[in-house]
C-alpha positions as CSV (number, residue, x, y, z in Angstrom):
1,X,-2.4,-6.2,-32.3
2,X,0.7,-5.4,-34.3
3,X,3.6,-7.4,-32.9
4,X,6.8,-5.5,-32.3
5,X,8.9,-8.3,-30.7
6,X,8.2,-12.0,-30.3
7,X,10.1,-14.7,-28.4
8,X,9.2,-18.4,-28.4
9,X,9.7,-20.1,-25.0
10,X,8.9,-23.2,-23.1
11,X,7.2,-22.3,-19.8
12,X,9.5,-23.1,-17.0
13,X,8.4,-25.7,-14.4
14,X,7.6,-24.8,-10.8
15,X,9.3,-26.8,-8.1
16,X,8.8,-26.1,-4.4
17,X,7.0,-22.8,-5.2
18,X,9.6,-21.4,-7.5
19,X,10.5,-21.4,-11.2
20,X,13.8,-19.7,-10.5
21,X,13.3,-17.5,-13.5
22,X,12.8,-13.8,-14.0
23,X,11.5,-12.2,-17.2
24,X,13.4,-9.0,-18.0
25,X,11.9,-6.6,-20.5
26,X,13.7,-3.5,-21.9
27,X,11.4,-1.1,-23.5
28,X,14.2,1.0,-25.0
29,X,15.3,-1.8,-27.3
30,X,12.1,-3.9,-27.1
31,X,14.0,-7.0,-25.9
32,X,12.6,-9.8,-23.7
33,X,15.0,-12.0,-21.8
34,X,14.2,-14.9,-19.5
35,X,17.0,-15.0,-16.8
36,X,17.8,-18.0,-14.6
37,X,18.4,-17.3,-10.9
38,X,21.1,-19.0,-8.9
39,X,19.7,-21.4,-6.3
40,X,20.9,-19.2,-3.3
41,X,18.9,-16.2,-4.6
42,X,15.5,-17.4,-3.3
43,X,17.1,-18.5,0.0
44,X,18.3,-15.0,0.7
45,X,15.6,-12.8,-0.9
46,X,12.5,-15.2,-0.6
47,X,10.4,-13.7,-3.4
48,X,7.9,-10.8,-3.8
49,X,9.2,-7.8,-2.0
50,X,12.6,-9.4,-1.5
51,X,13.1,-10.0,-5.2
52,X,11.9,-6.5,-6.0
53,X,14.2,-4.9,-3.5
54,X,17.3,-6.8,-4.7
55,X,16.6,-6.1,-8.4
56,X,16.2,-2.3,-7.7
57,X,19.2,-2.2,-5.3
58,X,21.4,-3.7,-8.0
59,X,19.8,-2.1,-11.0
60,X,19.4,1.5,-10.0
61,X,21.5,4.2,-8.2
62,X,21.0,7.2,-6.0
63,X,20.4,9.3,-9.2
64,X,17.5,7.1,-10.4
65,X,14.2,8.8,-10.4
66,X,10.7,7.5,-11.4
67,X,11.2,8.7,-15.0
68,X,14.8,7.5,-15.4
69,X,15.1,4.9,-18.2
70,X,17.0,2.5,-15.8
71,X,14.2,2.6,-13.2
72,X,12.6,-0.8,-12.9
73,X,9.0,-1.7,-12.6
74,X,9.0,-5.1,-10.9
75,X,6.0,-7.4,-10.4
76,X,6.7,-10.5,-8.3
77,X,4.8,-13.1,-6.3
78,X,6.4,-15.6,-4.0
79,X,6.7,-19.3,-3.1
80,X,3.4,-19.4,-1.4
81,X,1.4,-17.5,-4.0
82,X,-1.1,-19.5,-6.2
83,X,-2.4,-22.3,-4.0
84,X,-6.2,-22.4,-3.7
85,X,-5.9,-24.9,-0.9
86,X,-4.5,-22.1,1.3
87,X,-6.4,-18.8,2.0
88,X,-5.2,-15.5,0.5
89,X,-2.6,-16.8,-2.0
90,X,-3.4,-14.4,-4.8
91,X,-1.1,-11.6,-3.7
92,X,1.9,-10.1,-5.6
93,X,4.1,-7.0,-5.3
94,X,4.6,-4.1,-7.6
95,X,7.7,-2.2,-6.8
96,X,9.7,0.7,-8.3
97,X,11.3,4.1,-7.5
98,X,8.3,6.3,-6.6
99,X,7.2,9.6,-8.2
100,X,6.0,10.7,-4.8
101,X,8.9,9.7,-2.4
102,X,11.8,9.5,-4.9
103,X,12.8,6.2,-3.2
104,X,11.7,2.6,-3.2
105,X,8.0,1.9,-2.9
106,X,6.0,-1.2,-3.3
107,X,2.3,-2.0,-3.2
108,X,0.7,-5.4,-2.6
109,X,-2.1,-6.3,-4.9
110,X,-4.5,-9.2,-5.3
111,X,-6.3,-10.9,-8.2
112,X,-5.2,-13.6,-10.6
113,X,-2.3,-11.9,-12.3
114,X,0.5,-12.9,-9.8
115,X,-0.6,-16.6,-9.8
116,X,-0.9,-16.7,-13.6
117,X,2.5,-15.0,-14.1
118,X,4.0,-17.8,-12.0
119,X,2.1,-20.4,-14.0
120,X,3.7,-18.8,-17.1
121,X,7.0,-19.8,-15.6
122,X,8.3,-16.6,-14.0
123,X,8.8,-15.7,-10.4
124,X,9.1,-12.0,-11.3
125,X,8.7,-9.5,-14.2
126,X,11.2,-6.6,-14.3
127,X,10.6,-3.8,-16.9
128,X,13.2,-1.2,-17.7
129,X,13.4,1.5,-20.4
130,X,10.9,3.8,-21.9
131,X,8.9,3.0,-25.1
132,X,8.4,5.8,-27.6
133,X,4.9,4.4,-28.2
134,X,2.2,2.7,-26.1
135,X,2.8,-1.0,-25.9
136,X,1.3,-4.1,-24.4
137,X,3.4,-7.0,-23.1
138,X,2.0,-10.5,-23.5
139,X,3.2,-13.6,-21.7
140,X,1.3,-16.5,-23.1
141,X,2.2,-19.9,-21.7
142,X,-0.5,-21.6,-23.7
143,X,1.1,-20.6,-27.0
144,X,4.6,-20.6,-25.6
145,X,5.3,-17.0,-26.7
146,X,6.3,-13.7,-25.2
147,X,5.4,-10.6,-27.2
148,X,5.6,-6.8,-27.2
149,X,2.7,-5.4,-29.2
150,X,1.6,-1.9,-30.2
151,X,-1.3,-1.0,-27.9
152,X,-4.5,-1.1,-29.8
153,X,-7.0,1.8,-29.6
154,X,-10.7,1.0,-29.2
155,X,-12.6,4.2,-28.5
156,X,-12.2,7.4,-26.5
157,X,-13.8,6.1,-23.3
158,X,-11.9,2.9,-23.3
159,X,-8.6,4.6,-24.0
160,X,-9.1,6.7,-20.9
161,X,-10.4,4.0,-18.6
162,X,-8.0,1.5,-17.1
163,X,-10.9,-1.0,-16.4
164,X,-12.7,-0.4,-19.7
165,X,-9.5,-0.6,-21.7
166,X,-8.3,-3.7,-19.9
167,X,-11.5,-5.6,-20.6
168,X,-11.6,-4.6,-24.3
169,X,-7.9,-5.6,-24.5
170,X,-8.5,-9.1,-23.0
171,X,-11.5,-9.7,-25.3
172,X,-9.4,-8.7,-28.3
173,X,-6.6,-11.0,-27.1
174,X,-8.8,-14.0,-26.4
175,X,-11.2,-14.0,-29.4
176,X,-13.9,-12.1,-27.6
177,X,-14.1,-14.4,-24.6
178,X,-13.1,-13.9,-21.0
179,X,-12.1,-16.7,-18.6
180,X,-10.1,-17.4,-15.5
181,X,-6.9,-18.4,-17.4
182,X,-6.2,-14.8,-18.5
183,X,-5.5,-11.7,-16.5
184,X,-4.0,-8.2,-17.0
185,X,-2.6,-5.2,-15.3
186,X,-3.4,-1.8,-16.6
187,X,-3.4,1.8,-15.7
188,X,-5.3,4.8,-16.9
189,X,-5.2,8.4,-18.0
190,X,-5.0,9.7,-14.4
191,X,-1.6,7.9,-14.0
192,X,-0.4,10.0,-17.0
193,X,-1.3,13.3,-15.2
194,X,-0.7,12.6,-11.5
195,X,2.1,11.3,-9.4
196,X,-0.2,8.9,-7.5
197,X,-1.2,6.7,-10.4
198,X,-2.2,3.1,-9.6
199,X,-2.0,-0.3,-11.4
200,X,-5.2,-2.3,-11.7
201,X,-5.1,-6.1,-11.6
202,X,-8.0,-7.3,-13.8
203,X,-9.4,-10.8,-13.5
204,X,-12.5,-12.7,-14.6
205,X,-15.1,-13.6,-11.9
206,X,-17.1,-16.5,-13.4
207,X,-19.8,-16.2,-10.8
208,X,-20.4,-12.6,-11.5
209,X,-19.7,-13.1,-15.2
210,X,-17.6,-9.9,-15.4
211,X,-14.1,-8.5,-15.0
212,X,-13.1,-7.5,-11.5
213,X,-10.1,-5.5,-10.3
214,X,-7.8,-5.1,-7.4
215,X,-5.3,-2.2,-7.1
216,X,-1.6,-1.6,-6.4
217,X,-2.6,1.8,-5.0
218,X,0.3,3.4,-3.1
219,X,3.3,5.4,-4.2
220,X,2.6,6.0,-7.9
221,X,3.4,2.5,-9.4
222,X,0.9,3.3,-12.2
223,X,2.5,6.6,-12.9
224,X,5.8,4.7,-13.6
225,X,4.0,2.2,-15.8
226,X,2.4,4.9,-17.8
227,X,5.6,6.9,-18.2
228,X,7.3,3.8,-19.5
229,X,4.6,3.6,-22.3
230,X,3.5,0.2,-20.9
231,X,-0.3,0.3,-21.4
232,X,-0.9,-3.2,-20.1
233,X,0.6,-6.6,-19.4
234,X,-1.4,-9.7,-20.3
235,X,-0.7,-13.2,-18.9
236,X,-2.3,-16.5,-19.9
237,X,-1.9,-20.0,-18.7
238,X,-4.3,-23.0,-18.6
239,X,-2.1,-25.0,-16.2
240,X,-4.0,-26.4,-13.3
241,X,-3.9,-24.2,-10.2
242,X,-4.4,-26.6,-7.3
243,X,-1.0,-28.1,-6.4
244,X,0.8,-26.3,-9.2
245,X,3.5,-25.0,-6.9
246,X,4.7,-28.7,-6.8
247,X,5.3,-28.5,-3.1
248,X,7.9,-30.8,-1.5
249,X,5.3,-32.0,1.1
250,X,1.8,-31.9,-0.6
251,X,0.1,-33.4,2.5
252,X,1.6,-30.7,4.7
253,X,0.3,-27.9,2.4
254,X,-3.2,-29.4,2.4
255,X,-3.2,-29.7,6.1
256,X,-2.0,-26.2,6.8
257,X,-4.6,-24.8,4.5
258,X,-7.4,-26.9,6.0
259,X,-6.5,-25.7,9.5
260,X,-6.5,-22.1,8.6
261,X,-9.8,-22.3,6.6
262,X,-11.3,-24.0,9.7
263,X,-10.3,-21.1,11.9
264,X,-11.6,-18.5,9.5
265,X,-15.0,-20.3,9.2
266,X,-15.3,-20.6,13.0
267,X,-13.9,-17.2,14.1
268,X,-14.7,-14.6,11.5
269,X,-18.5,-14.7,12.0
270,X,-17.8,-14.0,15.7
271,X,-15.2,-11.2,15.2
272,X,-15.0,-8.7,12.2
273,X,-17.4,-10.6,10.0
274,X,-15.3,-9.7,7.0
275,X,-16.9,-12.4,5.0
276,X,-20.2,-10.7,5.4
277,X,-19.3,-7.1,5.5
278,X,-15.9,-6.7,3.9
279,X,-13.5,-4.0,5.2
280,X,-16.2,-1.3,5.4
281,X,-17.0,-2.8,8.8
282,X,-14.0,-0.8,10.0
283,X,-15.8,2.5,9.5
284,X,-18.0,1.8,12.5
285,X,-15.1,0.7,14.7
286,X,-12.9,3.6,13.7
287,X,-15.7,6.2,14.3
288,X,-16.4,4.7,17.7
289,X,-12.8,5.0,18.9
290,X,-12.1,8.4,17.3
291,X,-9.9,7.0,14.6
292,X,-11.9,7.8,11.4
293,X,-10.3,10.7,9.6
294,X,-12.6,13.7,9.2
295,X,-11.7,17.1,7.7
296,X,-8.0,16.2,7.0
297,X,-7.6,14.2,10.2
298,X,-8.8,17.1,12.4
299,X,-11.4,14.9,14.0
300,X,-11.8,11.1,14.5
301,X,-15.5,10.9,14.8
302,X,-18.6,12.4,13.1
303,X,-22.4,12.1,13.7
304,X,-23.0,11.4,10.0
305,X,-20.6,8.5,9.9
306,X,-23.6,6.1,10.5
307,X,-24.6,6.9,6.9
308,X,-21.6,4.9,5.7
309,X,-21.5,2.0,8.1
310,X,-21.1,-1.4,6.6
311,X,-24.8,-2.3,6.9
312,X,-25.6,0.6,4.5
313,X,-23.3,-0.8,1.9
314,X,-24.5,-4.3,2.4
315,X,-28.2,-3.4,2.3
316,X,-28.1,-0.9,-0.6
317,X,-25.0,-1.6,-2.7
318,X,-23.1,-4.9,-2.2
319,X,-24.2,-7.9,-4.2
320,X,-24.9,-10.6,-1.7
321,X,-23.0,-13.5,-3.3
322,X,-20.5,-15.8,-1.6
323,X,-17.7,-16.6,-1.7
324,X,-16.2,-13.3,-2.7
325,X,-12.5,-13.6,-2.5
326,X,-9.9,-12.0,-4.8
327,X,-8.4,-15.4,-5.6
328,X,-9.5,-19.0,-5.6
329,X,-9.9,-20.8,-2.3
330,X,-10.0,-17.9,0.1
331,X,-12.9,-18.5,2.5
332,X,-12.4,-15.1,4.2
333,X,-14.0,-13.7,1.0
334,X,-13.8,-10.0,2.0
335,X,-13.5,-8.5,-1.5
336,X,-17.0,-7.0,-1.8
337,X,-18.4,-5.5,-4.9
338,X,-21.3,-3.5,-6.3
339,X,-23.0,-4.8,-9.5
340,X,-24.9,-2.5,-11.9
341,X,-25.1,0.9,-10.3
342,X,-26.0,4.0,-12.2
343,X,-23.5,6.9,-11.8
344,X,-25.0,10.2,-10.6
345,X,-21.9,12.3,-10.6
346,X,-19.0,13.2,-13.0
347,X,-18.6,13.1,-16.8
348,X,-20.2,9.7,-17.1
349,X,-23.3,10.3,-15.0
350,X,-26.1,8.0,-16.2
351,X,-23.8,5.2,-17.1
352,X,-24.4,1.7,-15.6
353,X,-21.2,0.3,-14.0
354,X,-20.0,-2.3,-11.6
355,X,-17.6,-1.4,-8.8
356,X,-15.1,-3.5,-6.9
357,X,-15.2,-2.2,-3.4
358,X,-15.2,0.2,-1.7
359,X,-12.7,-0.9,0.9
360,X,-12.4,1.0,4.2
361,X,-9.4,3.1,3.0
362,X,-11.5,4.5,0.2
363,X,-14.4,5.4,2.5
364,X,-11.9,7.0,4.8
365,X,-10.4,9.0,2.0
366,X,-13.9,10.5,1.4
367,X,-14.7,11.2,5.0
368,X,-11.3,13.0,5.2
369,X,-13.0,15.5,2.9
370,X,-16.0,15.8,5.2
371,X,-18.3,13.8,2.9
372,X,-20.5,11.0,4.3
373,X,-22.5,10.0,1.2
374,X,-22.3,6.2,0.4
375,X,-23.3,6.8,-3.3
376,X,-20.4,9.2,-3.7
377,X,-18.0,6.9,-2.0
378,X,-18.9,4.1,-4.5
379,X,-18.6,6.4,-7.5
380,X,-15.3,7.9,-6.2
381,X,-14.0,4.3,-6.0
382,X,-15.1,3.6,-9.6
383,X,-13.7,6.8,-11.1
384,X,-10.4,6.4,-9.3
385,X,-10.0,2.9,-10.5
386,X,-11.1,3.8,-14.0
387,X,-8.7,6.7,-14.2
388,X,-5.9,4.9,-12.4
389,X,-5.6,7.1,-9.3
390,X,-4.9,6.1,-5.7
391,X,-8.1,6.8,-3.7
392,X,-5.9,7.5,-0.6
393,X,-3.5,10.0,-2.0
394,X,-6.3,11.7,-4.0
395,X,-8.4,12.1,-0.9
396,X,-5.6,13.2,1.4
397,X,-4.3,15.8,-1.1
398,X,-7.8,17.1,-1.7
399,X,-8.3,17.3,2.1
400,X,-5.1,19.2,2.6
401,X,-6.1,21.7,-0.1
402,X,-9.5,22.1,1.6
403,X,-7.8,22.9,4.9
404,X,-5.5,25.4,3.2
405,X,-8.7,27.2,2.2
406,X,-10.1,26.9,5.7
407,X,-7.0,28.4,7.2
408,X,-6.7,31.2,4.6
409,X,-3.7,30.0,2.7
410,X,-5.8,29.6,-0.5
411,X,-8.6,31.7,-2.0
412,X,-11.2,31.0,-4.7
413,X,-8.9,32.9,-7.1
414,X,-6.2,30.2,-6.5
415,X,-8.5,27.2,-6.9
416,X,-10.9,28.5,-9.5
417,X,-14.0,27.4,-7.5
418,X,-15.2,26.9,-3.9
419,X,-13.3,24.1,-2.2
420,X,-14.7,23.2,1.1
421,X,-15.6,20.5,3.6
422,X,-18.5,18.3,2.7
423,X,-18.9,19.5,-0.8
424,X,-19.5,16.7,-3.2
425,X,-19.5,19.1,-6.1
426,X,-16.1,20.5,-5.5
427,X,-14.5,17.1,-4.5
428,X,-16.0,15.6,-7.6
429,X,-14.7,18.4,-9.9
430,X,-11.2,18.2,-8.4
431,X,-11.1,14.5,-8.9
432,X,-11.8,14.7,-12.6
433,X,-9.5,17.7,-13.1
434,X,-6.7,15.8,-11.5
435,X,-7.3,12.8,-13.7
436,X,-7.1,14.9,-16.8
437,X,-4.4,17.2,-15.7
438,X,-6.6,20.3,-16.1
439,X,-7.3,23.4,-14.0
440,X,-6.5,23.1,-10.3
441,X,-6.1,19.4,-10.8
442,X,-2.6,19.9,-12.2
443,X,-1.6,21.1,-8.8
444,X,-3.5,18.4,-6.8
445,X,-2.0,15.6,-8.9
446,X,1.5,16.4,-7.5
447,X,0.6,15.0,-4.1
448,X,0.7,16.7,-0.6
449,X,4.5,17.1,-0.4
450,X,4.8,19.1,-3.6
451,X,1.4,20.9,-3.2
452,X,2.6,22.1,0.2
453,X,5.5,23.9,-1.5
454,X,3.3,25.4,-4.1
455,X,0.8,26.7,-1.5
456,X,3.7,28.3,0.4
457,X,5.0,30.0,-2.7
458,X,1.6,31.4,-3.6
459,X,0.9,32.6,-0.1
460,X,4.4,34.1,0.2
461,X,3.9,36.1,-3.0
462,X,0.8,37.6,-1.6
463,X,1.9,38.3,2.0
464,X,5.6,38.8,1.8
465,X,6.1,36.3,4.6
466,X,9.2,34.0,4.3
467,X,8.5,30.7,2.6
468,X,10.2,28.7,5.3
469,X,7.9,30.3,7.9
470,X,4.8,29.3,5.9
471,X,6.1,25.8,5.3
472,X,6.6,25.3,9.0
473,X,2.9,26.1,9.6
474,X,1.8,24.0,6.6
475,X,3.9,21.1,7.8
476,X,1.7,20.8,10.9
477,X,-1.3,19.6,9.0
478,X,0.2,18.4,5.6
479,X,-0.4,14.6,6.1
480,X,2.6,13.1,4.4
481,X,5.9,11.6,5.5
482,X,8.7,10.8,3.1
483,X,6.5,12.2,0.4
484,X,3.7,9.6,0.8
485,X,0.2,10.6,2.0
486,X,-1.0,9.0,5.2
487,X,-3.5,6.1,5.0
488,X,-6.8,6.5,6.8
489,X,-6.3,6.3,10.6
490,X,-6.2,9.1,13.2
491,X,-3.0,8.5,15.3
492,X,-3.2,11.3,17.8
493,X,-4.2,8.8,20.6
494,X,-1.9,5.9,19.6
495,X,1.8,6.4,20.0
496,X,2.4,2.9,18.6
497,X,0.6,3.8,15.3
498,X,2.5,7.1,15.2
499,X,5.7,5.0,15.1
500,X,4.0,2.6,12.7
501,X,3.6,5.5,10.2
502,X,6.8,7.3,10.9
503,X,9.2,4.3,10.7
504,X,7.4,2.8,7.7
505,X,10.1,2.6,5.1
506,X,7.9,3.5,2.1
507,X,6.0,6.2,4.0
508,X,2.9,6.3,6.3
509,X,1.1,3.2,5.0
510,X,-0.6,0.7,7.3
511,X,0.7,-2.2,5.2
512,X,3.9,-2.1,7.1
513,X,2.7,-1.6,10.7
514,X,-1.1,-1.6,11.4
515,X,-1.0,-1.3,15.2
516,X,-3.9,1.1,15.7
517,X,-6.4,-1.6,16.6
518,X,-4.3,-3.6,19.0
519,X,-3.0,-0.4,20.6
520,X,-6.0,2.0,20.8
521,X,-9.0,-0.4,20.7
522,X,-7.8,-3.6,22.3
523,X,-5.2,-1.9,24.6
524,X,-2.7,-4.8,23.9
525,X,0.4,-2.6,23.9
526,X,0.1,-1.1,27.4
527,X,3.7,-0.1,28.0
528,X,6.3,2.0,26.2
529,X,8.6,-1.0,26.0
530,X,6.0,-3.2,24.5
531,X,5.2,-0.6,21.9
532,X,8.9,-0.3,20.9
533,X,9.3,-4.0,20.5
534,X,6.1,-4.2,18.5
535,X,7.5,-1.6,16.1
536,X,10.2,-4.0,15.2
537,X,8.3,-7.3,15.2
538,X,5.1,-6.4,13.3
539,X,6.9,-4.8,10.3
540,X,9.1,-7.9,10.0
541,X,6.3,-10.4,9.8
542,X,4.3,-8.1,7.5
543,X,7.4,-7.9,5.2
544,X,7.4,-11.7,5.1
545,X,3.8,-11.9,3.9
546,X,4.8,-9.5,1.1
547,X,7.7,-11.7,0.2
548,X,5.9,-15.0,0.0
549,X,2.8,-13.9,-1.9
550,X,0.1,-14.0,0.8
551,X,-2.6,-11.8,2.1
552,X,-2.3,-10.7,5.7
553,X,-6.0,-10.4,6.6
554,X,-6.5,-14.1,7.5
555,X,-3.8,-13.7,10.1
556,X,-4.2,-10.2,11.5
557,X,-8.0,-9.9,11.3
558,X,-9.0,-13.4,12.4
559,X,-7.8,-14.0,15.9
560,X,-7.1,-17.7,16.6
561,X,-9.0,-18.9,19.7
562,X,-5.8,-20.2,21.3
563,X,-4.0,-16.8,20.8
564,X,-5.4,-15.6,24.1
565,X,-3.4,-18.3,25.9
566,X,-0.1,-17.0,24.5
567,X,2.3,-14.4,25.9
568,X,1.5,-12.0,23.1
569,X,-2.1,-12.5,21.8
570,X,-1.8,-9.7,19.3
571,X,0.8,-11.6,17.3
572,X,-1.7,-14.4,16.8
573,X,1.1,-17.0,16.7
574,X,-1.2,-20.1,16.6
575,X,-2.3,-18.9,13.2
576,X,1.3,-18.0,12.2
577,X,2.2,-21.6,12.9
578,X,0.0,-22.6,9.9
579,X,1.9,-20.2,7.7
580,X,5.3,-21.6,8.9
581,X,4.0,-25.1,8.2
582,X,2.8,-24.1,4.7
583,X,6.1,-22.5,3.9
584,X,8.2,-25.5,5.1
585,X,5.9,-27.9,3.3
586,X,6.1,-26.0,0.0
587,X,9.8,-25.3,-0.3
588,X,11.1,-28.2,1.7
589,X,12.8,-26.8,4.7
590,X,12.4,-26.8,8.5
591,X,12.3,-23.1,9.5
592,X,11.0,-21.7,12.7
593,X,9.1,-18.4,13.1
594,X,12.4,-16.9,14.4
595,X,14.1,-18.0,11.1
596,X,11.3,-16.4,9.1
597,X,11.7,-13.2,11.0
598,X,15.4,-13.2,10.4
599,X,14.8,-13.7,6.6
600,X,12.4,-10.8,6.7
601,X,14.8,-8.6,8.6
602,X,17.3,-8.9,5.8
603,X,14.7,-7.5,3.4
604,X,13.7,-4.8,5.8
605,X,17.4,-3.7,6.1
606,X,17.9,-3.8,2.3
607,X,14.9,-1.5,1.9
608,X,16.3,0.8,4.6
609,X,19.6,1.0,2.6
610,X,17.8,2.0,-0.5
611,X,16.1,4.8,1.4
612,X,19.5,6.0,2.7
613,X,20.9,5.9,-0.7
614,X,18.1,8.1,-1.9
615,X,18.3,10.5,1.0
616,X,15.1,9.3,2.8
617,X,16.5,7.0,5.6
618,X,17.7,9.1,8.5
619,X,15.8,10.2,11.6
620,X,14.7,13.4,9.9
621,X,12.8,11.2,7.3
622,X,10.9,9.5,10.2
623,X,9.4,12.8,11.4
624,X,5.6,12.9,11.2
625,X,3.4,16.0,11.0
626,X,2.2,17.4,14.3
627,X,-1.4,16.4,13.5
628,X,-0.3,12.8,13.6
629,X,0.7,13.3,17.2
630,X,-1.5,16.0,18.8
631,X,-4.3,18.5,18.1
632,X,-2.7,21.2,16.0
633,X,-5.4,23.8,16.5
634,X,-7.7,24.6,19.4
635,X,-10.8,23.3,17.6
636,X,-9.2,19.9,17.6
637,X,-8.5,20.1,21.3
638,X,-11.9,21.4,22.2
639,X,-13.7,18.6,20.2
640,X,-11.9,16.0,22.4
641,X,-11.1,18.0,25.6
642,X,-12.3,15.3,28.0
643,X,-9.9,12.8,26.6
644,X,-6.9,15.3,26.4
645,X,-7.5,16.6,29.9
646,X,-7.6,13.1,31.3
647,X,-4.5,12.2,29.5
648,X,-2.7,15.3,30.7
649,X,-3.7,14.5,34.3
650,X,-2.2,11.1,34.0
651,X,1.0,12.6,32.6
652,X,1.7,15.5,35.0
653,X,-0.6,15.0,37.9
654,X,-3.7,17.0,38.8
655,X,-1.7,19.5,40.8
656,X,0.3,20.5,37.8
657,X,-2.6,20.6,35.3
658,X,-3.0,24.1,33.9
659,X,-6.4,25.8,34.2
660,X,-6.1,27.7,30.9
661,X,-7.3,25.6,27.9
662,X,-4.6,27.2,25.6
663,X,-1.9,26.3,28.2
664,X,-3.2,22.7,28.2
665,X,-3.1,22.6,24.5
666,X,0.5,23.8,24.4
667,X,1.5,21.3,27.0
668,X,-0.1,18.4,25.1
669,X,1.9,19.3,22.0
670,X,5.1,19.5,24.0
671,X,4.6,16.2,25.7
672,X,3.6,14.4,22.5
673,X,6.6,15.6,20.7
674,X,8.9,14.4,23.4
675,X,7.2,11.0,23.6
676,X,7.7,10.5,19.8
677,X,11.4,11.4,20.1
678,X,11.8,9.0,23.0
679,X,10.1,6.3,20.8
680,X,12.6,7.0,18.0
681,X,15.5,6.4,20.4
682,X,14.0,3.1,21.7
683,X,13.0,1.7,18.3
684,X,16.3,2.5,16.6
685,X,18.1,0.7,19.4
686,X,15.8,-2.3,19.1
687,X,16.5,-2.4,15.4
688,X,20.3,-2.1,15.6
689,X,20.5,1.4,14.2
690,X,22.3,4.5,15.3
691,X,20.3,7.3,16.9
692,X,20.1,8.9,13.4
693,X,18.3,5.7,12.2
694,X,21.3,4.3,10.2
695,X,21.9,0.5,10.5
696,X,25.1,-0.3,12.3
697,X,27.7,-2.2,10.3
698,X,27.3,-5.2,12.5
699,X,23.6,-5.2,11.8
700,X,24.2,-5.4,8.1
701,X,27.0,-8.0,8.5
702,X,24.7,-10.2,10.5
703,X,22.4,-10.5,7.5
704,X,25.1,-10.7,4.8
705,X,24.2,-7.3,3.3
706,X,27.6,-5.6,3.5
707,X,28.3,-5.5,-0.2
708,X,30.5,-2.7,-1.8
709,X,27.5,-0.4,-2.3
710,X,26.4,-0.8,1.3
711,X,30.0,-0.2,2.5
712,X,30.3,3.0,0.4
713,X,27.0,4.2,1.7
714,X,27.9,3.7,5.4
715,X,31.2,5.4,4.8
716,X,29.3,8.4,3.4
717,X,27.4,8.5,6.7
718,X,30.6,8.1,8.8
719,X,29.7,4.7,10.1
720,X,32.7,2.7,8.9
721,X,35.1,5.4,10.4
722,X,33.3,4.8,13.7
723,X,33.9,1.1,13.5
724,X,37.6,1.6,12.6
725,X,38.1,3.8,15.7
726,X,36.3,1.3,17.9
727,X,38.5,-1.5,16.7
728,X,41.6,0.5,17.5
């Protein structure tokens, strides 16, 4: 590789989980600069999501968009990342200003990259600027050098494929060899042509003897990386991994990890069995409880869903090898994979490939198109990863377009071919066109929010109807909020999950508030008040996981046996006690769970302020499409009429229940809308917001966030004037 810029450095030591160093890279000037952080920085912003938020809050403005040179692409782990003695410590965050939402987005991702970046001596990597050529960033602790190099070209297929290119690049970098001391992040051609590009985290699995990948899938992080001209980032360090965080209390770390591993080994085989099945086990649960998205979330259940239950993937596709974690030491081991499968579809049909996944979300993205073919799900997974496309946004946008055809808003002359439910041929064609920015794929690659506007314009030109009127109708089933496509859960029967999606700061992603299972399946949020409190508590603890560099699944999906004896079993606080112990032992403090939630609330508020700065933070931005709350059309009501009639009876009483099905349908919609607005009122009050979802000055002051930028922002929303009048 031709070196453009080189900087010698001594890898910074890690103490108490931190190196207190950030690597800044400017691709305008090709400069690399290690920056020391003040000691208070980690105490206030923790790591991971917190570091990313603070860097973007300070380094960008309300005018920054995804393609602005000053936009930052930040990758950051946290104090608890990279500890094989504790399960799930391979996570890191990728954050930026999103091409889909035009505000802050982050995506958590596994693999070895985050831990190795830390072993190279950096708590975070922050990339600004736009290169005029494709480049690779290399952070090599073994040689003590940081380099920017011209991205090499291998062959046509590798240049298009994020996975293929990444493996070729790592072999080129490491004299033809692959090992666990090197990792890379890459993106592909799809990220150059669509707004929902992903970043792949590539790592070597010595048991499988091949490269594997995990994804930062949501919000277009890969699109930003591609636009900046950053083809890949390579990290290398041969430092030992066990104990490399140099915790203050090594014995405490070891004990906390042993306790959690014991619970996982005991409980997971009796609950989800993620170690055996991986997350596809959720398909069966979601289908049973009418939560699996079918035909753009119209239905939550389908008779063909059995074709893609977890046993099908385990028996026919998954390689039965254990452990199967995405980082060392995780005995939950839910990262399943398919080795050596021959592709049947698409431009590379006949090729033998290996596939990491599919996860539940990818399966749901395909059922959302009405397809229940396990082979296609596996291939859809591989192609999206290879192209660098988010399986969720790709599936939801395709599904929206299919429903536009179903409802008469689009014709074959608009799409170029038949686009309908259950058609593998049309779904496959649209996927490849989107990745290459060709044909109707140019439209699809813009995501649901922008596609919706395009459809309205096309339909208005043909019918003469006002665009606003058409948009009002499309809004009912366009499954996006804040510009981000919904992840794969039907929320019509769960008010808590409706709020989990609507209030999610980056858009409707389950990463911030996955309440569907405890609400709709376990019925652990029985009252309105409990739901409102949960919509504050759960996003805060989840934010903390994204700040410290840990996976949430060992907590949320493995219920501690003692949790049933607590006041709130769904919080699984006996397991959280291990996490608190691990944090205190690593960094050398004595925090309680309450302290941790306060630290997390500061980050949550900072993200809220970025949203407000970018025009996505008020009550209006928390609106969700009607389909997320209720059956939009009669076919949806009729498919689940027994449930809806029973629900209506509970709400209004049998004597007030209409006889006419259409009247019932209208009443359901009216009541569901009112319930959501009532939920907004309650949750905003719980969070210390105004009824327009703006944090009160005293809420920001409590967490030491009232800097000049925040003050100016609140003045623009009239909040500081309110405080002045009250003080008088």
